[in-house]
C-alpha positions in Angstrom: 18.6 53.0 -30.0 16.1 55.4 -31.5 12.3 55.4 -31.2 12.0 54.3 -34.8 14.2 51.2 -34.1 12.1 50.3 -31.0 8.9 50.4 -33.1 10.3 47.6 -35.2 10.7 45.3 -32.2 7.8 42.8 -32.1 8.2 40.7 -28.9 6.6 37.3 -28.6 5.0 36.1 -25.3 6.3 32.9 -23.7 3.7 30.4 -22.6 4.2 31.1 -18.8 3.4 34.8 -19.4 0.3 33.9 -21.5 -0.9 31.7 -18.7 -0.3 34.3 -16.0 -2.2 36.9 -18.0 -5.1 34.5 -18.6 -5.2 33.6 -14.9 -5.2 37.3 -13.9 -7.9 38.1 -16.4 -10.1 35.4 -15.2 -9.6 36.5 -11.6 -10.6 40.1 -12.6 -13.7 38.8 -14.3 -14.7 36.7 -11.3 -14.3 39.6 -9.0 -16.2 41.9 -11.3 -19.3 39.6 -11.2 -19.8 40.8 -7.6 -22.5 43.5 -7.5 -20.3 45.8 -5.5 -17.4 45.5 -7.8 -15.8 48.9 -8.6 -15.1 48.1 -12.2 -16.4 45.3 -14.5 -13.9 43.2 -16.4 -14.2 43.6 -20.2 -12.6 42.5 -23.4 -10.9 45.9 -23.7 -9.3 45.4 -20.3 -8.1 42.0 -21.4 -6.5 43.4 -24.5 -4.7 46.0 -22.3 -3.3 43.2 -20.1 -1.7 41.8 -23.2 -0.6 45.1 -24.7 1.2 46.5 -21.6 3.8 43.7 -21.2 4.4 43.7 -25.0 5.1 47.5 -24.9 7.3 47.0 -21.9 9.4 44.5 -23.7 9.5 46.7 -26.7 10.9 49.6 -24.6 13.5 47.3 -23.2 14.3 46.1 -26.7 13.5 42.5 -25.8 12.3 40.0 -28.2 10.2 38.1 -25.6 7.7 38.8 -22.9 8.3 36.7 -19.8 6.3 36.2 -16.7 7.1 38.6 -13.9 9.5 40.9 -15.9 8.4 44.3 -14.7 8.8 43.7 -11.0 12.1 41.9 -11.2 
């Protein structure tokens, strides 16, 4: 499959994956409230947490993003 074909894959995220990303994002924000936190949580970081699994699914030519896929 060519790069152009992979660009036309638009994966959807299953509910379990959405929940896992939400939980992880909330955890990051909670930890970033600490004064000694190395890096604050932001909306941009949250967007990245969504974009990375979608891009991973696109590379694998998968139509869905499922929870726990990269480490399987």
